[in-house]
CHARMM-style PDB file with segment names, atoms N, HN, CA, C and O in Angstrom:
ATOM      1  N   MET     1       0.843  -1.186   0.000  1.00  0.00      PROA
ATOM      2  CA  MET     1       0.000   0.000   0.000  1.00  0.00      PROA
ATOM      3  C   MET     1       0.882   1.243   0.000  1.00  0.00      PROA
ATOM      4  O   MET     1       1.785   1.364   0.828  1.00  0.00      PROA
ATOM      5  N   ALA     2       0.635   2.135  -0.895  1.00  0.00      PROA
ATOM      6  HN  ALA     2      -0.098   2.036  -1.568  1.00  0.00      PROA
ATOM      7  CA  ALA     2       1.435   3.352  -1.037  1.00  0.00      PROA
ATOM      8  C   ALA     2       1.126   4.333   0.096  1.00  0.00      PROA
ATOM      9  O   ALA     2      -0.004   4.417   0.577  1.00  0.00      PROA
ATOM     10  N   TYR     3       2.173   5.079   0.514  1.00  0.00      PROA
ATOM     11  HN  TYR     3       3.091   5.010   0.123  1.00  0.00      PROA
ATOM     12  CA  TYR     3       1.995   6.105   1.544  1.00  0.00      PROA
ATOM     13  C   TYR     3       1.166   7.242   0.950  1.00  0.00      PROA
ATOM     14  O   TYR     3       1.472   7.748  -0.130  1.00  0.00      PROA
ATOM     15  N   SER     4       0.126   7.634   1.658  1.00  0.00      PROA
ATOM     16  HN  SER     4      -0.123   7.223   2.536  1.00  0.00      PROA
ATOM     17  CA  SER     4      -0.725   8.720   1.171  1.00  0.00      PROA
ATOM     18  C   SER     4      -0.728   9.873   2.171  1.00  0.00      PROA
ATOM     19  O   SER     4      -0.550   9.678   3.373  1.00  0.00      PROA
ATOM     20  N   TYR     5      -0.933  11.070   1.645  1.00  0.00      PROA
ATOM     21  HN  TYR     5      -1.078  11.228   0.668  1.00  0.00      PROA
ATOM     22  CA  TYR     5      -1.000  12.284   2.451  1.00  0.00      PROA
ATOM     23  C   TYR     5      -2.181  13.101   1.940  1.00  0.00      PROA
ATOM     24  O   TYR     5      -2.304  13.339   0.738  1.00  0.00      PROA
ATOM     25  N   THR     6      -3.039  13.526   2.844  1.00  0.00      PROA
ATOM     26  HN  THR     6      -2.939  13.333   3.820  1.00  0.00      PROA
ATOM     27  CA  THR     6      -4.173  14.363   2.483  1.00  0.00      PROA
ATOM     28  C   THR     6      -3.888  15.779   2.952  1.00  0.00      PROA
ATOM     29  O   THR     6      -3.658  16.003   4.140  1.00  0.00      PROA
ATOM     30  N   ASN     7      -3.902  16.741   2.030  1.00  0.00      PROA
ATOM     31  HN  ASN     7      -4.089  16.559   1.065  1.00  0.00      PROA
ATOM     32  CA  ASN     7      -3.567  18.120   2.392  1.00  0.00      PROA
ATOM     33  C   ASN     7      -4.773  18.841   2.987  1.00  0.00      PROA
ATOM     34  O   ASN     7      -5.841  18.252   3.151  1.00  0.00      PROA
ATOM     35  N   ALA     8      -4.594  20.105   3.303  1.00  0.00      PROA
ATOM     36  HN  ALA     8      -3.726  20.584   3.169  1.00  0.00      PROA
ATOM     37  CA  ALA     8      -5.643  20.895   3.947  1.00  0.00      PROA
ATOM     38  C   ALA     8      -6.861  21.088   3.041  1.00  0.00      PROA
ATOM     39  O   ALA     8      -7.966  21.327   3.527  1.00  0.00      PROA
ATOM     40  N   LYS     9      -6.661  20.983   1.731  1.00  0.00      PROA
ATOM     41  HN  LYS     9      -5.763  20.788   1.335  1.00  0.00      PROA
ATOM     42  CA  LYS     9      -7.769  21.136   0.785  1.00  0.00      PROA
ATOM     43  C   LYS     9      -8.532  19.836   0.581  1.00  0.00      PROA
ATOM     44  O   LYS     9      -9.532  19.817  -0.137  1.00  0.00      PROA
ATOM     45  N   GLY    10      -8.075  18.739   1.205  1.00  0.00      PROA
ATOM     46  HN  GLY    10      -7.263  18.754   1.788  1.00  0.00      PROA
ATOM     47  CA  GLY    10      -8.748  17.457   1.085  1.00  0.00      PROA
ATOM     48  C   GLY    10      -8.293  16.623  -0.100  1.00  0.00      PROA
ATOM     49  O   GLY    10      -8.923  15.616  -0.424  1.00  0.00      PROA
ATOM     50  N   GLN    11      -7.205  17.026  -0.756  1.00  0.00      PROA
ATOM     51  HN  GLN    11      -6.693  17.844  -0.493  1.00  0.00      PROA
ATOM     52  CA  GLN    11      -6.690  16.281  -1.902  1.00  0.00      PROA
ATOM     53  C   GLN    11      -5.681  15.241  -1.423  1.00  0.00      PROA
ATOM     54  O   GLN    11      -4.849  15.530  -0.564  1.00  0.00      PROA
ATOM     55  N   LYS    12      -5.754  14.042  -1.973  1.00  0.00      PROA
ATOM     56  HN  LYS    12      -6.431  13.807  -2.671  1.00  0.00      PROA
ATOM     57  CA  LYS    12      -4.881  12.953  -1.564  1.00  0.00      PROA
ATOM     58  C   LYS    12      -3.717  12.811  -2.541  1.00  0.00      PROA
ATOM     59  O   LYS    12      -3.908  12.809  -3.757  1.00  0.00      PROA
ATOM     60  N   TYR    13      -2.505  12.692  -1.988  1.00  0.00      PROA
ATOM     61  HN  TYR    13      -2.350  12.693  -1.000  1.00  0.00      PROA
ATOM     62  CA  TYR    13      -1.282  12.521  -2.773  1.00  0.00      PROA
ATOM     63  C   TYR    13      -0.563  11.262  -2.307  1.00  0.00      PROA
ATOM     64  O   TYR    13      -0.675  10.870  -1.146  1.00  0.00      PROA
ATOM     65  N   TYR    14       0.184  10.624  -3.226  1.00  0.00      PROA
ATOM     66  HN  TYR    14       0.275  10.942  -4.169  1.00  0.00      PROA
ATOM     67  CA  TYR    14       0.923   9.399  -2.926  1.00  0.00      PROA
ATOM     68  C   TYR    14       2.414   9.639  -3.167  1.00  0.00      PROA
ATOM     69  O   TYR    14       2.802  10.315  -4.120  1.00  0.00      PROA
ATOM     70  N   LEU    15       3.241   9.071  -2.283  1.00  0.00      PROA
ATOM     71  HN  LEU    15       2.926   8.522  -1.509  1.00  0.00      PROA
ATOM     72  CA  LEU    15       4.688   9.272  -2.322  1.00  0.00      PROA
ATOM     73  C   LEU    15       5.350   8.295  -3.293  1.00  0.00      PROA
ATOM     74  O   LEU    15       5.055   7.100  -3.276  1.00  0.00      PROA
ATOM     75  N   HSD    16       6.255   8.814  -4.149  1.00  0.00      PROA
ATOM     76  HN  HSD    16       6.494   9.784  -4.163  1.00  0.00      PROA
ATOM     77  CA  HSD    16       6.974   8.022  -5.145  1.00  0.00      PROA
ATOM     78  C   HSD    16       8.456   8.378  -5.104  1.00  0.00      PROA
ATOM     79  O   HSD    16       8.852   9.360  -4.478  1.00  0.00      PROA
ATOM     80  N   TYR    17       9.269   7.566  -5.780  1.00  0.00      PROA
ATOM     81  HN  TYR    17       8.947   6.767  -6.289  1.00  0.00      PROA
ATOM     82  CA  TYR    17      10.687   7.871  -5.918  1.00  0.00      PROA
ATOM     83  C   TYR    17      11.120   7.626  -7.357  1.00  0.00      PROA
ATOM     84  O   TYR    17      10.441   6.947  -8.127  1.00  0.00      PROA
ATOM     85  N   ARG    18      12.269   8.200  -7.695  1.00  0.00      PROA
ATOM     86  HN  ARG    18      12.821   8.751  -7.069  1.00  0.00      PROA
ATOM     87  CA  ARG    18      12.882   7.963  -9.005  1.00  0.00      PROA
ATOM     88  C   ARG    18      14.396   8.078  -8.829  1.00  0.00      PROA
ATOM     89  O   ARG    18      14.877   9.003  -8.175  1.00  0.00      PROA
ATOM     90  N   ASP    19      15.133   7.154  -9.402  1.00  0.00      PROA
ATOM     91  HN  ASP    19      14.742   6.402  -9.933  1.00  0.00      PROA
ATOM     92  CA  ASP    19      16.589   7.210  -9.402  1.00  0.00      PROA
ATOM     93  C   ASP    19      17.031   7.916 -10.678  1.00  0.00      PROA
ATOM     94  O   ASP    19      16.683   7.495 -11.781  1.00  0.00      PROA
ATOM     95  N   VAL    20      17.802   8.996 -10.523  1.00  0.00      PROA
ATOM     96  HN  VAL    20      18.085   9.339  -9.627  1.00  0.00      PROA
ATOM     97  CA  VAL    20      18.257   9.788 -11.664  1.00  0.00      PROA
ATOM     98  C   VAL    20      19.774   9.843 -11.671  1.00  0.00      PROA
ATOM     99  O   VAL    20      20.419   9.673 -10.636  1.00  0.00      PROA
ATOM    100  N   THR    21      20.335  10.082 -12.844  1.00  0.00      PROA
ATOM    101  HN  THR    21      19.812  10.220 -13.684  1.00  0.00      PROA
ATOM    102  CA  THR    21      21.770  10.268 -12.988  1.00  0.00      PROA
ATOM    103  C   THR    21      22.025  11.743 -13.272  1.00  0.00      PROA
ATOM    104  O   THR    21      21.481  12.302 -14.224  1.00  0.00      PROA
ATOM    105  N   LEU    22      22.850  12.368 -12.447  1.00  0.00      PROA
ATOM    106  HN  LEU    22      23.292  11.914 -11.673  1.00  0.00      PROA
ATOM    107  CA  LEU    22      23.170  13.776 -12.610  1.00  0.00      PROA
ATOM    108  C   LEU    22      24.235  13.955 -13.693  1.00  0.00      PROA
ATOM    109  O   LEU    22      24.816  12.975 -14.160  1.00  0.00      PROA
ATOM    110  N   ARG    23      24.488  15.183 -14.089  1.00  0.00      PROA
ATOM    111  HN  ARG    23      24.016  15.979 -13.710  1.00  0.00      PROA
ATOM    112  CA  ARG    23      25.435  15.465 -15.176  1.00  0.00      PROA
ATOM    113  C   ARG    23      26.826  14.913 -14.902  1.00  0.00      PROA
ATOM    114  O   ARG    23      27.488  14.439 -15.824  1.00  0.00      PROA
ATOM    115  N   GLY    24      27.275  14.963 -13.676  1.00  0.00      PROA
ATOM    116  HN  GLY    24      26.737  15.349 -12.926  1.00  0.00      PROA
ATOM    117  CA  GLY    24      28.608  14.477 -13.331  1.00  0.00      PROA
ATOM    118  C   GLY    24      28.691  12.965 -13.253  1.00  0.00      PROA
ATOM    119  O   GLY    24      29.757  12.422 -12.965  1.00  0.00      PROA
ATOM    120  N   GLY    25      27.588  12.274 -13.504  1.00  0.00      PROA
ATOM    121  HN  GLY    25      26.722  12.715 -13.738  1.00  0.00      PROA
ATOM    122  CA  GLY    25      27.571  10.825 -13.460  1.00  0.00      PROA
ATOM    123  C   GLY    25      27.145  10.243 -12.127  1.00  0.00      PROA
ATOM    124  O   GLY    25      27.062   9.024 -11.982  1.00  0.00      PROA
ATOM    125  N   ARG    26      26.870  11.110 -11.139  1.00  0.00      PROA
ATOM    126  HN  ARG    26      26.937  12.101 -11.257  1.00  0.00      PROA
ATOM    127  CA  ARG    26      26.463  10.643  -9.816  1.00  0.00      PROA
ATOM    128  C   ARG    26      24.991  10.261  -9.831  1.00  0.00      PROA
ATOM    129  O   ARG    26      24.168  10.962 -10.421  1.00  0.00      PROA
ATOM    130  N   ASN    27      24.659   9.150  -9.181  1.00  0.00      PROA
ATOM    131  HN  ASN    27      25.327   8.581  -8.702  1.00  0.00      PROA
ATOM    132  CA  ASN    27      23.264   8.707  -9.069  1.00  0.00      PROA
ATOM    133  C   ASN    27      22.643   9.301  -7.822  1.00  0.00      PROA
ATOM    134  O   ASN    27      23.295   9.411  -6.784  1.00  0.00      PROA
ATOM    135  N   GLN    28      21.371   9.687  -7.927  1.00  0.00      PROA
ATOM    136  HN  GLN    28      20.841   9.598  -8.770  1.00  0.00      PROA
ATOM    137  CA  GLN    28      20.657  10.272  -6.800  1.00  0.00      PROA
ATOM    138  C   GLN    28      19.207   9.827  -6.851  1.00  0.00      PROA
ATOM    139  O   GLN    28      18.629   9.699  -7.930  1.00  0.00      PROA
ATOM    140  N   ARG    29      18.622   9.592  -5.691  1.00  0.00      PROA
ATOM    141  HN  ARG    29      19.091   9.696  -4.814  1.00  0.00      PROA
ATOM    142  CA  ARG    29      17.209   9.233  -5.598  1.00  0.00      PROA
ATOM    143  C   ARG    29      16.418  10.488  -5.247  1.00  0.00      PROA
ATOM    144  O   ARG    29      16.742  11.196  -4.294  1.00  0.00      PROA
ATOM    145  N   ILE    30      15.378  10.751  -6.030  1.00  0.00      PROA
ATOM    146  HN  ILE    30      15.114  10.176  -6.805  1.00  0.00      PROA
ATOM    147  CA  ILE    30      14.509  11.882  -5.746  1.00  0.00      PROA
ATOM    148  C   ILE    30      13.141  11.354  -5.321  1.00  0.00      PROA
ATOM    149  O   ILE    30      12.710  10.290  -5.765  1.00  0.00      PROA
ATOM    150  N   TYR    31      12.470  12.103  -4.463  1.00  0.00      PROA
ATOM    151  HN  TYR    31      12.820  12.968  -4.102  1.00  0.00      PROA
ATOM    152  CA  TYR    31      11.156  11.741  -3.956  1.00  0.00      PROA
ATOM    153  C   TYR    31      10.160  12.790  -4.417  1.00  0.00      PROA
ATOM    154  O   TYR    31      10.475  13.980  -4.453  1.00  0.00      PROA
ATOM    155  N   TYR    32       8.943  12.346  -4.772  1.00  0.00      PROA
ATOM    156  HN  TYR    32       8.687  11.380  -4.743  1.00  0.00      PROA
ATOM    157  CA  TYR    32       7.917  13.282  -5.212  1.00  0.00      PROA
ATOM    158  C   TYR    32       6.537  12.707  -4.893  1.00  0.00      PROA
ATOM    159  O   TYR    32       6.381  11.507  -4.668  1.00  0.00      PROA
ATOM    160  N   PHE    33       5.549  13.590  -4.878  1.00  0.00      PROA
ATOM    161  HN  PHE    33       5.676  14.565  -5.061  1.00  0.00      PROA
ATOM    162  CA  PHE    33       4.162  13.200  -4.641  1.00  0.00      PROA
ATOM    163  C   PHE    33       3.376  13.314  -5.939  1.00  0.00      PROA
ATOM    164  O   PHE    33       3.614  14.217  -6.742  1.00  0.00      PROA
ATOM    165  N   ALA    34       2.434  12.390  -6.140  1.00  0.00      PROA
ATOM    166  HN  ALA    34       2.241  11.657  -5.489  1.00  0.00      PROA
ATOM    167  CA  ALA    34       1.562  12.403  -7.313  1.00  0.00      PROA
ATOM    168  C   ALA    34       0.140  12.097  -6.864  1.00  0.00      PROA
ATOM    169  O   ALA    34      -0.073  11.511  -5.803  1.00  0.00      PROA
ATOM    170  N   ARG    35      -0.820  12.495  -7.670  1.00  0.00      PROA
ATOM    171  HN  ARG    35      -0.647  12.972  -8.532  1.00  0.00      PROA
ATOM    172  CA  ARG    35      -2.226  12.300  -7.316  1.00  0.00      PROA
ATOM    173  C   ARG    35      -2.685  10.863  -7.502  1.00  0.00      PROA
ATOM    174  O   ARG    35      -3.687  10.463  -6.909  1.00  0.00      PROA
ATOM    175  N   GLU    36      -1.971  10.064  -8.320  1.00  0.00      PROA
ATOM    176  HN  GLU    36      -1.157  10.389  -8.801  1.00  0.00      PROA
ATOM    177  CA  GLU    36      -2.350   8.670  -8.540  1.00  0.00      PROA
ATOM    178  C   GLU    36      -1.181   7.770  -8.157  1.00  0.00      PROA
ATOM    179  O   GLU    36      -0.034   8.214  -8.098  1.00  0.00      PROA
ATOM    180  N   ILE    37      -1.485   6.503  -7.898  1.00  0.00      PROA
ATOM    181  HN  ILE    37      -2.416   6.142  -7.946  1.00  0.00      PROA
ATOM    182  CA  ILE    37      -0.456   5.530  -7.536  1.00  0.00      PROA
ATOM    183  C   ILE    37       0.199   5.014  -8.821  1.00  0.00      PROA
ATOM    184  O   ILE    37      -0.481   4.586  -9.755  1.00  0.00      PROA
ATOM    185  N   ARG    38       1.526   5.064  -8.845  1.00  0.00      PROA
ATOM    186  HN  ARG    38       2.078   5.411  -8.087  1.00  0.00      PROA
ATOM    187  CA  ARG    38       2.302   4.579  -9.988  1.00  0.00      PROA
ATOM    188  C   ARG    38       3.148   3.394  -9.548  1.00  0.00      PROA
ATOM    189  O   ARG    38       3.084   2.968  -8.394  1.00  0.00      PROA
ATOM    190  N   SER    39       3.937   2.867 -10.472  1.00  0.00      PROA
ATOM    191  HN  SER    39       3.988   3.212 -11.409  1.00  0.00      PROA
ATOM    192  CA  SER    39       4.686   1.634 -10.189  1.00  0.00      PROA
ATOM    193  C   SER    39       5.797   1.820  -9.166  1.00  0.00      PROA
ATOM    194  O   SER    39       6.191   0.844  -8.527  1.00  0.00      PROA
ATOM    195  N   ASN    40       6.314   3.021  -8.983  1.00  0.00      PROA
ATOM    196  HN  ASN    40       5.993   3.814  -9.501  1.00  0.00      PROA
ATOM    197  CA  ASN    40       7.423   3.228  -8.061  1.00  0.00      PROA
ATOM    198  C   ASN    40       6.980   3.927  -6.772  1.00  0.00      PROA
ATOM    199  O   ASN    40       7.690   4.793  -6.259  1.00  0.00      PROA
ATOM    200  N   ALA    41       5.824   3.557  -6.256  1.00  0.00      PROA
ATOM    201  HN  ALA    41       5.248   2.854  -6.673  1.00  0.00      PROA
ATOM    202  CA  ALA    41       5.290   4.142  -5.026  1.00  0.00      PROA
ATOM    203  C   ALA    41       6.010   3.562  -3.812  1.00  0.00      PROA
ATOM    204  O   ALA    41       6.458   2.416  -3.830  1.00  0.00      PROA
ATOM    205  N   LEU    42       6.113   4.374  -2.755  1.00  0.00      PROA
ATOM    206  HN  LEU    42       5.750   5.306  -2.741  1.00  0.00      PROA
ATOM    207  CA  LEU    42       6.749   3.957  -1.501  1.00  0.00      PROA
ATOM    208  C   LEU    42       5.683   3.672  -0.449  1.00  0.00      PROA
ATOM    209  O   LEU    42       4.616   4.287  -0.451  1.00  0.00      PROA
ATOM    210  N   ASP    43       5.980   2.733   0.452  1.00  0.00      PROA
ATOM    211  HN  ASP    43       6.847   2.234   0.454  1.00  0.00      PROA
ATOM    212  CA  ASP    43       5.037   2.372   1.503  1.00  0.00      PROA
ATOM    213  C   ASP    43       5.108   3.295   2.713  1.00  0.00      PROA
ATOM    214  O   ASP    43       4.145   3.393   3.474  1.00  0.00      PROA
ATOM    215  N   SER    44       6.242   3.975   2.900  1.00  0.00      PROA
ATOM    216  HN  SER    44       7.024   3.896   2.282  1.00  0.00      PROA
ATOM    217  CA  SER    44       6.395   4.853   4.054  1.00  0.00      PROA
ATOM    218  C   SER    44       7.366   5.984   3.715  1.00  0.00      PROA
ATOM    219  O   SER    44       8.058   5.946   2.698  1.00  0.00      PROA
ATOM    220  N   VAL    45       7.401   6.980   4.583  1.00  0.00      PROA
ATOM    221  HN  VAL    45       6.838   7.011   5.409  1.00  0.00      PROA
ATOM    222  CA  VAL    45       8.321   8.096   4.418  1.00  0.00      PROA
ATOM    223  C   VAL    45       9.728   7.599   4.749  1.00  0.00      PROA
ATOM    224  O   VAL    45       9.906   6.929   5.766  1.00  0.00      PROA
ATOM    225  N   PRO    46      10.730   7.903   3.929  1.00  0.00      PROA
ATOM    226  CA  PRO    46      12.096   7.453   4.220  1.00  0.00      PROA
ATOM    227  C   PRO    46      12.595   8.033   5.549  1.00  0.00      PROA
ATOM    228  O   PRO    46      12.199   9.127   5.951  1.00  0.00      PROA
ATOM    229  N   SER    47      13.460   7.286   6.213  1.00  0.00      PROA
ATOM    230  HN  SER    47      13.782   6.397   5.886  1.00  0.00      PROA
ATOM    231  CA  SER    47      13.974   7.757   7.503  1.00  0.00      PROA
ATOM    232  C   SER    47      14.795   9.020   7.296  1.00  0.00      PROA
ATOM    233  O   SER    47      15.532   9.143   6.318  1.00  0.00      PROA
ATOM    234  N   GLY    48      14.661   9.947   8.218  1.00  0.00      PROA
ATOM    235  HN  GLY    48      14.063   9.848   9.012  1.00  0.00      PROA
ATOM    236  CA  GLY    48      15.360  11.218   8.124  1.00  0.00      PROA
ATOM    237  C   GLY    48      14.592  12.292   7.385  1.00  0.00      PROA
ATOM    238  O   GLY    48      15.094  13.404   7.219  1.00  0.00      PROA
ATOM    239  N   TYR    49      13.372  11.982   6.931  1.00  0.00      PROA
ATOM    240  HN  TYR    49      12.964  11.079   7.065  1.00  0.00      PROA
ATOM    241  CA  TYR    49      12.546  12.941   6.207  1.00  0.00      PROA
ATOM    242  C   TYR    49      11.207  13.121   6.919  1.00  0.00      PROA
ATOM    243  O   TYR    49      10.770  12.260   7.682  1.00  0.00      PROA
ATOM    244  N   LYS    50      10.563  14.268   6.650  1.00  0.00      PROA
ATOM    245  HN  LYS    50      10.918  14.968   6.030  1.00  0.00      PROA
ATOM    246  CA  LYS    50       9.208  14.509   7.134  1.00  0.00      PROA
ATOM    247  C   LYS    50       8.412  15.178   6.022  1.00  0.00      PROA
ATOM    248  O   LYS    50       8.987  15.787   5.119  1.00  0.00      PROA
ATOM    249  N   VAL    51       7.106  15.067   6.087  1.00  0.00      PROA
ATOM    250  HN  VAL    51       6.639  14.573   6.820  1.00  0.00      PROA
ATOM    251  CA  VAL    51       6.229  15.640   5.068  1.00  0.00      PROA
ATOM    252  C   VAL    51       5.760  17.004   5.545  1.00  0.00      PROA
ATOM    253  O   VAL    51       5.252  17.143   6.658  1.00  0.00      PROA
ATOM    254  N   VAL    52       5.935  18.015   4.691  1.00  0.00      PROA
ATOM    255  HN  VAL    52       6.347  17.902   3.787  1.00  0.00      PROA
ATOM    256  CA  VAL    52       5.420  19.355   4.967  1.00  0.00      PROA
ATOM    257  C   VAL    52       4.583  19.785   3.764  1.00  0.00      PROA
ATOM    258  O   VAL    52       4.749  19.269   2.659  1.00  0.00      PROA
ATOM    259  N   GLU    53       3.702  20.716   3.992  1.00  0.00      PROA
ATOM    260  HN  GLU    53       3.567  21.135   4.890  1.00  0.00      PROA
ATOM    261  CA  GLU    53       2.792  21.191   2.951  1.00  0.00      PROA
ATOM    262  C   GLU    53       3.166  22.618   2.573  1.00  0.00      PROA
ATOM    263  O   GLU    53       3.371  23.459   3.448  1.00  0.00      PROA
ATOM    264  N   THR    54       3.256  22.897   1.274  1.00  0.00      PROA
ATOM    265  HN  THR    54       3.089  22.214   0.562  1.00  0.00      PROA
ATOM    266  CA  THR    54       3.555  24.260   0.847  1.00  0.00      PROA
ATOM    267  C   THR    54       2.362  25.156   1.129  1.00  0.00      PROA
ATOM    268  O   THR    54       1.216  24.742   0.954  1.00  0.00      PROA
ATOM    269  N   LYS    55       2.623  26.372   1.560  1.00  0.00      PROA
ATOM    270  HN  LYS    55       3.554  26.709   1.702  1.00  0.00      PROA
ATOM    271  CA  LYS    55       1.537  27.271   1.946  1.00  0.00      PROA
ATOM    272  C   LYS    55       0.740  27.762   0.743  1.00  0.00      PROA
ATOM    273  O   LYS    55      -0.483  27.883   0.819  1.00  0.00      PROA
ATOM    274  N   ARG    56       1.417  28.043  -0.359  1.00  0.00      PROA
ATOM    275  HN  ARG    56       2.410  27.944  -0.420  1.00  0.00      PROA
ATOM    276  CA  ARG    56       0.749  28.644  -1.514  1.00  0.00      PROA
ATOM    277  C   ARG    56      -0.128  27.653  -2.265  1.00  0.00      PROA
ATOM    278  O   ARG    56      -1.270  27.971  -2.597  1.00  0.00      PROA
ATOM    279  N   THR    57       0.388  26.449  -2.538  1.00  0.00      PROA
ATOM    280  HN  THR    57       1.316  26.191  -2.268  1.00  0.00      PROA
ATOM    281  CA  THR    57      -0.354  25.503  -3.371  1.00  0.00      PROA
ATOM    282  C   THR    57      -0.953  24.338  -2.595  1.00  0.00      PROA
ATOM    283  O   THR    57      -1.862  23.674  -3.093  1.00  0.00      PROA
ATOM    284  N   GLY    58      -0.462  24.076  -1.385  1.00  0.00      PROA
ATOM    285  HN  GLY    58       0.277  24.615  -0.981  1.00  0.00      PROA
ATOM    286  CA  GLY    58      -0.955  22.937  -0.615  1.00  0.00      PROA
ATOM    287  C   GLY    58      -0.331  21.621  -1.028  1.00  0.00      PROA
ATOM    288  O   GLY    58      -0.758  20.565  -0.560  1.00  0.00      PROA
ATOM    289  N   MET    59       0.675  21.658  -1.900  1.00  0.00      PROA
ATOM    290  HN  MET    59       1.022  22.516  -2.281  1.00  0.00      PROA
ATOM    291  CA  MET    59       1.344  20.442  -2.373  1.00  0.00      PROA
ATOM    292  C   MET    59       2.276  19.925  -1.289  1.00  0.00      PROA
ATOM    293  O   MET    59       3.050  20.697  -0.722  1.00  0.00      PROA
ATOM    294  N   PRO    60       2.215  18.626  -0.990  1.00  0.00      PROA
ATOM    295  CA  PRO    60       3.137  18.069   0.008  1.00  0.00      PROA
ATOM    296  C   PRO    60       4.534  17.867  -0.598  1.00  0.00      PROA
ATOM    297  O   PRO    60       4.670  17.529  -1.774  1.00  0.00      PROA
ATOM    298  N   VAL    61       5.559  18.081   0.220  1.00  0.00      PROA
ATOM    299  HN  VAL    61       5.448  18.356   1.175  1.00  0.00      PROA
ATOM    300  CA  VAL    61       6.950  17.855  -0.170  1.00  0.00      PROA
ATOM    301  C   VAL    61       7.674  17.193   0.981  1.00  0.00      PROA
ATOM    302  O   VAL    61       7.251  17.305   2.132  1.00  0.00      PROA
ATOM    303  N   LEU    62       8.765  16.503   0.680  1.00  0.00      PROA
ATOM    304  HN  LEU    62       9.108  16.412  -0.255  1.00  0.00      PROA
ATOM    305  CA  LEU    62       9.581  15.912   1.725  1.00  0.00      PROA
ATOM    306  C   LEU    62      10.671  16.894   2.112  1.00  0.00      PROA
ATOM    307  O   LEU    62      11.255  17.567   1.264  1.00  0.00      PROA
ATOM    308  N   LYS    63      10.935  16.962   3.417  1.00  0.00      PROA
ATOM    309  HN  LYS    63      10.460  16.414   4.106  1.00  0.00      PROA
ATOM    310  CA  LYS    63      11.952  17.853   3.944  1.00  0.00      PROA
ATOM    311  C   LYS    63      12.793  17.039   4.915  1.00  0.00      PROA
ATOM    312  O   LYS    63      12.264  16.208   5.653  1.00  0.00      PROA
ATOM    313  N   LYS    64      14.108  17.277   4.917  1.00  0.00      PROA
ATOM    314  HN  LYS    64      14.537  17.953   4.317  1.00  0.00      PROA
ATOM    315  CA  LYS    64      14.965  16.564   5.859  1.00  0.00      PROA
ATOM    316  C   LYS    64      14.594  16.969   7.280  1.00  0.00      PROA
ATOM    317  O   LYS    64      14.433  18.151   7.584  1.00  0.00      PROA
ATOM    318  N   ALA    65      14.462  15.968   8.140  1.00  0.00      PROA
ATOM    319  HN  ALA    65      14.592  15.008   7.894  1.00  0.00      PROA
ATOM    320  CA  ALA    65      14.029  16.224   9.529  1.00  0.00      PROA
ATOM    321  C   ALA    65      15.167  16.787  10.362  1.00  0.00      PROA
ATOM    322  OT1 ALA    65      14.987  17.060  11.549  1.00  0.00      PROA
TER     323      ALA     65
END
């Protein structure tokens, strides 16, 4: 089951990840929220992170704890 977050507006978002390669050749994992569940959904928030909501749009983002 994918981790879900419901914002103040009542919209539900699901946490996902993607592994990307940066210009210098270094690999990095990025985390993002989407309105639907996709194949790379996460079951929980990664350790060391917390979910915060942006004030202007209400979109959830991960922030280092």
